[in-house]
C-alpha positions as CSV (number, residue, x, y, z in Angstrom):
1,M,25.6,-103.2,27.5
2,N,26.8,-101.5,24.3
3,V,25.2,-99.6,21.5
4,F,26.1,-98.8,17.5
5,I,25.7,-95.8,15.8
6,T,25.8,-94.1,12.4
7,G,25.2,-90.5,11.5
8,S,26.6,-89.0,15.1
9,S,28.2,-86.0,13.6
10,G,25.2,-85.0,12.2
11,F,22.9,-82.1,13.3
12,I,21.1,-84.8,16.1
13,G,23.9,-87.4,16.8
14,K,26.8,-85.0,18.0
15,R,24.1,-83.8,20.6
16,L,22.9,-87.1,21.5
17,V,26.4,-88.9,21.8
18,P,27.7,-86.4,25.4
19,L,24.0,-87.4,26.3
20,I,24.7,-90.7,26.2
21,L,28.2,-91.5,28.2
22,K,27.2,-93.0,30.7
23,D,24.9,-94.7,29.7
24,F,26.7,-97.8,27.6
25,E,29.4,-99.3,28.9
26,K,31.2,-98.8,25.2
27,I,29.2,-96.9,22.0
28,Y,30.5,-97.3,18.8
29,L,31.1,-94.5,16.2
30,L,30.6,-94.6,13.4
31,V,32.8,-92.9,11.1
32,R,34.2,-92.0,8.0
33,P,38.4,-93.0,7.4
34,Q,39.3,-89.1,6.1
35,S,37.1,-88.3,9.3
36,L,38.9,-90.1,12.3
37,K,41.4,-87.1,13.1
38,Y,38.7,-84.9,13.7
39,A,36.7,-87.8,15.5
40,R,39.9,-88.5,17.9
41,E,40.5,-84.9,19.3
42,Q,36.6,-84.5,19.6
43,F,36.0,-87.8,21.5
44,G,39.5,-89.2,22.9
45,E,39.4,-88.6,26.8
46,H,36.1,-91.2,26.8
47,S,37.0,-94.1,27.4
48,N,34.2,-96.0,26.5
49,I,33.5,-94.2,23.2
50,I,35.1,-96.6,20.4
51,L,35.9,-94.9,17.2
52,V,35.4,-97.5,14.0
53,A,35.9,-96.1,10.7
54,G,34.3,-96.9,7.6
55,D,31.0,-95.5,6.0
56,I,27.0,-97.0,5.5
57,L,27.6,-96.2,2.0
58,S,30.6,-99.6,1.8
59,N,28.8,-103.6,1.5
60,D,30.4,-104.1,4.7
61,V,30.4,-100.3,6.3
62,L,33.0,-100.8,8.2
63,V,36.5,-100.7,6.9
64,N,38.6,-103.1,8.8
65,V,38.1,-106.9,9.8
66,E,39.3,-106.4,13.5
67,D,36.7,-103.6,13.7
68,L,33.6,-106.0,12.2
69,K,34.7,-109.1,14.5
70,E,34.3,-106.8,17.4
71,V,31.2,-104.9,17.0
72,V,29.6,-108.7,15.6
73,E,30.4,-110.1,19.0
74,N,29.4,-107.0,21.7
75,V,27.4,-104.7,20.0
76,D,23.5,-105.0,21.9
77,S,21.7,-101.9,20.1
78,I,22.1,-100.3,16.8
79,L,20.8,-96.4,16.5
80,H,20.8,-95.9,12.8
81,L,21.3,-91.9,12.5
82,A,22.9,-91.4,9.3
83,G,21.6,-90.3,5.9
84,G,20.7,-87.9,3.6
85,Y,18.3,-84.7,4.3
86,D,17.8,-82.0,1.2
87,L,14.6,-81.8,0.0
88,E,16.2,-80.6,-3.6
89,M,18.9,-84.3,-3.4
90,S,19.1,-86.1,-6.8
91,V,17.1,-89.3,-7.2
92,L,20.7,-91.1,-6.9
93,D,22.1,-89.9,-3.7
94,A,18.7,-89.5,-2.0
95,Y,18.4,-94.3,-2.8
96,T,22.0,-94.0,-2.0
97,H,21.8,-92.5,0.8
98,N,19.1,-93.7,2.8
99,V,17.6,-96.6,1.2
100,V,21.0,-98.1,0.4
101,G,23.1,-97.2,3.6
102,V,20.2,-98.6,4.9
103,Q,20.2,-101.5,3.4
104,N,24.1,-101.7,4.6
105,T,23.3,-101.1,8.1
106,L,20.6,-104.0,8.3
107,E,23.5,-106.5,6.6
108,L,25.9,-105.5,9.8
109,A,22.9,-105.7,12.5
110,R,22.4,-109.8,11.3
111,K,25.8,-110.5,11.4
112,C,25.8,-109.3,14.9
113,K,25.5,-112.3,17.4
114,R,23.9,-110.4,20.5
115,L,22.2,-108.0,19.1
116,K,18.1,-107.3,21.1
117,F,17.1,-103.7,19.2
118,F,17.2,-101.4,16.2
119,H,17.0,-98.6,16.1
120,H,16.2,-96.3,13.1
121,V,15.5,-92.5,12.9
122,S,13.3,-91.6,9.6
123,T,11.0,-88.6,9.4
124,Y,7.3,-87.3,9.7
125,A,7.4,-86.3,5.9
126,I,6.8,-90.2,5.2
127,N,3.5,-89.1,6.2
128,A,3.0,-85.9,5.6
129,H,0.4,-86.2,2.1
130,K,-2.5,-87.5,4.5
131,K,-5.4,-85.1,6.1
132,G,-6.5,-85.4,9.5
133,K,-5.5,-87.6,12.4
134,V,-2.4,-89.5,11.2
135,S,-1.5,-92.7,13.8
136,E,1.9,-94.1,14.5
137,S,1.3,-97.7,13.9
138,E,-0.6,-96.5,10.0
139,D,0.5,-98.7,7.3
140,T,3.0,-96.9,4.8
141,E,2.5,-98.8,2.1
142,G,1.6,-97.5,-1.6
143,N,2.3,-93.7,0.5
144,I,3.1,-90.8,-1.7
145,S,6.1,-89.0,-1.6
146,R,5.9,-86.2,-4.1
147,D,10.4,-85.9,-3.8
148,H,13.4,-87.6,-4.0
149,Y,14.1,-87.8,-0.1
150,T,11.0,-88.7,1.2
151,K,10.6,-91.3,-1.4
152,S,13.9,-92.6,0.1
153,K,12.9,-92.3,3.6
154,L,10.1,-94.3,3.0
155,Q,11.5,-97.0,0.7
156,G,14.5,-97.2,4.1
157,E,11.8,-97.0,6.9
158,L,10.1,-100.4,4.7
159,L,13.2,-101.9,5.2
160,V,13.8,-102.0,8.5
161,K,10.2,-103.0,9.0
162,K,10.4,-106.1,6.7
163,T,14.1,-107.6,6.5
164,D,13.9,-109.9,9.7
165,I,17.5,-109.1,11.1
166,G,17.1,-112.1,12.8
167,S,15.6,-114.4,16.2
168,G,14.3,-112.1,19.0
169,V,15.8,-108.5,17.8
170,K,13.3,-106.0,18.0
171,K,13.2,-103.3,16.2
172,R,12.0,-99.5,16.4
173,I,11.4,-96.3,15.0
174,Y,11.2,-92.5,15.0
175,R,9.5,-90.9,12.9
176,P,10.9,-86.7,14.6
177,G,9.1,-83.7,12.8
178,I,10.3,-80.9,11.7
179,V,14.3,-80.9,13.8
180,V,15.1,-76.8,14.5
181,G,17.1,-75.4,16.3
182,D,18.2,-76.0,20.2
183,S,16.1,-74.9,22.4
184,S,19.1,-72.7,24.3
185,Q,20.8,-70.4,21.6
186,G,18.6,-71.8,18.5
187,R,21.3,-72.8,16.6
188,I,21.1,-74.2,13.3
189,E,23.8,-75.1,10.2
190,K,21.7,-74.4,7.1
191,V,18.2,-72.4,5.6
192,D,15.4,-74.8,5.9
193,G,12.0,-75.0,6.4
194,P,10.8,-72.6,8.7
195,Y,13.6,-71.1,8.2
196,Y,12.8,-69.4,4.6
197,F,10.3,-67.8,6.4
198,I,12.6,-66.4,9.5
199,S,15.7,-65.5,7.0
200,F,12.7,-63.6,4.4
201,L,11.8,-62.1,8.1
202,L,14.5,-60.6,9.4
203,K,14.9,-59.1,6.1
204,L,12.4,-57.1,6.1
205,E,12.7,-55.6,9.4
206,K,14.4,-52.7,8.0
207,H,10.6,-52.7,5.9
208,K,8.8,-52.5,8.9
209,A,6.9,-49.7,8.0
210,M,5.7,-50.7,4.5
211,L,4.8,-54.2,5.3
212,E,2.3,-53.1,8.0
213,K,1.1,-50.0,5.1
214,F,0.1,-52.6,3.4
215,G,-1.9,-54.7,6.1
216,V,-1.2,-58.4,4.9
217,F,1.8,-61.3,4.9
218,P,1.3,-63.4,1.5
219,I,2.2,-67.0,2.5
220,P,1.6,-70.4,0.0
221,C,-0.4,-72.1,3.2
222,T,-3.6,-72.9,4.2
223,K,-5.6,-71.9,7.3
224,S,-4.5,-75.5,8.8
225,S,-1.4,-76.9,6.9
226,S,0.5,-78.7,9.6
227,L,3.9,-77.7,11.1
228,P,5.4,-80.2,13.9
229,L,8.4,-78.1,14.6
230,V,10.4,-80.0,17.3
231,P,14.3,-79.0,18.7
232,V,17.3,-80.9,18.1
233,D,18.2,-80.8,21.9
234,T,14.6,-82.5,22.4
235,I,15.1,-85.3,20.1
236,A,18.4,-86.2,21.3
237,M,17.1,-86.1,24.9
238,W,13.6,-88.1,23.6
239,L,16.4,-90.7,21.4
240,Q,18.8,-91.5,25.3
241,V,15.3,-92.4,26.5
242,A,14.9,-94.1,23.7
243,I,17.2,-96.3,23.6
244,L,18.8,-97.0,26.5
245,K,14.9,-97.7,27.8
246,P,13.2,-99.1,25.2
247,S,9.1,-100.9,24.8
248,E,10.2,-104.4,25.1
249,S,6.2,-104.7,23.8
250,E,5.7,-105.5,20.1
251,E,8.5,-107.2,17.4
252,T,8.6,-103.6,15.0
253,K,7.5,-100.5,16.6
254,T,7.0,-96.7,15.7
255,Y,7.0,-93.7,17.2
256,H,5.6,-90.2,16.0
257,F,8.7,-87.7,17.7
258,L,7.2,-84.2,17.7
259,G,5.2,-82.4,20.7
260,K,1.7,-83.3,21.6
261,E,0.8,-80.0,20.9
262,Q,1.7,-79.5,17.3
263,I,0.8,-76.1,15.9
264,N,0.2,-75.2,11.8
265,L,1.9,-72.7,9.7
266,R,0.1,-69.9,9.9
267,Q,0.3,-69.4,13.6
268,F,4.2,-70.1,13.8
269,V,4.2,-67.3,11.0
270,E,2.1,-64.7,13.1
271,M,4.3,-65.7,16.4
272,C,7.3,-64.3,14.4
273,L,5.2,-61.3,13.5
274,K,4.4,-61.2,17.2
275,E,8.4,-61.4,18.2
276,L,9.4,-58.7,15.4
277,D,7.1,-56.2,16.5
278,I,5.9,-55.7,12.9
279,Q,2.3,-55.4,13.1
280,C,0.3,-57.3,9.9
281,S,-2.4,-60.4,9.8
282,V,-0.8,-63.5,7.4
283,M,-2.5,-64.1,4.7
284,P,-2.8,-68.2,3.0
285,I,-2.8,-67.6,-0.6
286,R,-3.0,-71.0,-2.8
287,S,-3.8,-69.3,-6.0
288,N,-1.0,-70.7,-9.0
289,L,0.6,-66.9,-9.5
290,L,0.4,-65.9,-6.3
291,L,2.4,-69.1,-4.9
292,R,4.8,-68.8,-7.4
293,K,5.3,-65.2,-7.0
294,A,5.6,-66.3,-2.8
295,L,8.0,-68.8,-3.2
296,H,10.3,-67.0,-5.1
297,K,10.1,-63.6,-2.4
298,I,10.9,-66.0,0.0
299,G,13.3,-68.3,-1.3
300,I,11.3,-72.0,-1.2
301,P,12.3,-74.4,-2.9
302,E,9.7,-76.0,-5.2
303,Q,9.7,-79.6,-3.3
304,L,8.8,-77.8,0.2
305,T,5.3,-77.1,-1.5
306,S,3.7,-79.7,-0.4
307,Y,4.7,-79.5,3.2
308,M,3.3,-75.9,3.1
309,F,-0.3,-77.5,1.8
310,S,-0.3,-80.4,4.6
311,E,-3.5,-80.6,6.7
312,A,-1.6,-84.2,8.7
313,N,-2.5,-84.3,12.6
314,F,0.0,-86.3,13.6
315,S,-0.6,-88.5,16.8
316,T,1.7,-88.9,19.2
317,T,0.2,-92.1,21.9
318,N,2.9,-94.5,21.7
319,R,5.6,-91.9,22.5
320,R,3.2,-91.2,25.2
321,S,2.1,-94.1,26.5
322,D,5.7,-96.3,26.6
323,F,7.8,-92.7,27.8
324,P,6.1,-90.6,29.7
325,E,8.9,-89.3,31.2
326,L,9.8,-87.0,27.9
327,K,9.8,-83.8,28.7
328,E,7.0,-81.8,26.6
329,F,8.2,-78.4,24.7
330,S,6.2,-75.2,24.1
331,I,7.2,-74.2,20.1
332,Q,5.2,-70.5,21.0
333,E,8.3,-70.7,23.4
334,L,10.9,-71.0,21.2
335,V,9.6,-68.6,18.8
336,P,12.1,-65.8,20.3
337,T,15.2,-68.0,20.3
338,L,15.2,-69.8,17.1
339,I,14.9,-65.9,15.9
340,E,17.8,-65.3,17.6
341,G,19.4,-68.5,16.4
342,A,18.6,-67.9,12.6
343,R,19.8,-64.1,13.3
344,N,22.9,-64.9,14.3
345,Y,23.7,-67.6,11.6
346,L,23.1,-65.4,9.0
347,K,25.4,-63.3,10.4
348,G,28.1,-65.3,9.9
349,K,26.9,-66.0,6.4
350,E,27.1,-62.1,5.6
């Protein structure tokens, strides 16, 4: 079995590729022409990895006709991992990377003569505005998106669902939660999501006495604001299983790739405070004036605000039913590692 992967150099992709080296006869990795030298140094020793030059933003995706012919003739599965992730990205960047990029990859898939599965990585965020239980099969048509990134990811997912790739080709969509550092060392590549809170708390460590005297730590959220975190290495391991042993039932199927047990934002900050031995309670705030002050102090982008008040509870029924072997995880147990990973990252930026 042969697989074609986009986004192999990304946060998730670079952890997935080593896991699947023995699972596929040939692994075609899409690499930008300017990154080929680095990719050869990284994967040159693996005979079943074939680097193909190209870009999802190009109409044909692949640069060389010979590479295109080989991919079209040999690929059984496509995993589309590439795309842009930044809540502050412009509408043009979001549309180009997460809609046009998907469209071009789907067109490549339509040309593949023996394709059986098209795997697409989306995001939980397309349903974050909802309240209560959100099923994996819930219709996303007409969803509300409050930022360019989420809107583009929704459009990309809808493209996958609506595109006729070919007779018998099954489509599998995975919606990871908020991807955090790996479970062994907590390594990260940038500060975003929950790391705004962690980095702010690390700065407050030296003011611990003052914070404890104040007694409360105000954060913009409700008492039940959801925070569906998932470690990056867990996502990589889950994707390994998903693309190797996909469910054969149904033409299109969607999975929430996050834990069965989910915590809320308030609980997460409380866990971080406890780990840092800061004795104070978390105070959810909704006042516009206090909210603006809190966002400014913590350094949170305005686009993130709506997610901090999300009260969606994401079902994982499909994931657990089709992939019962996937190992669950505990965010509470991971908090020390996530904090240490953030601390190391911030030290490197000093």
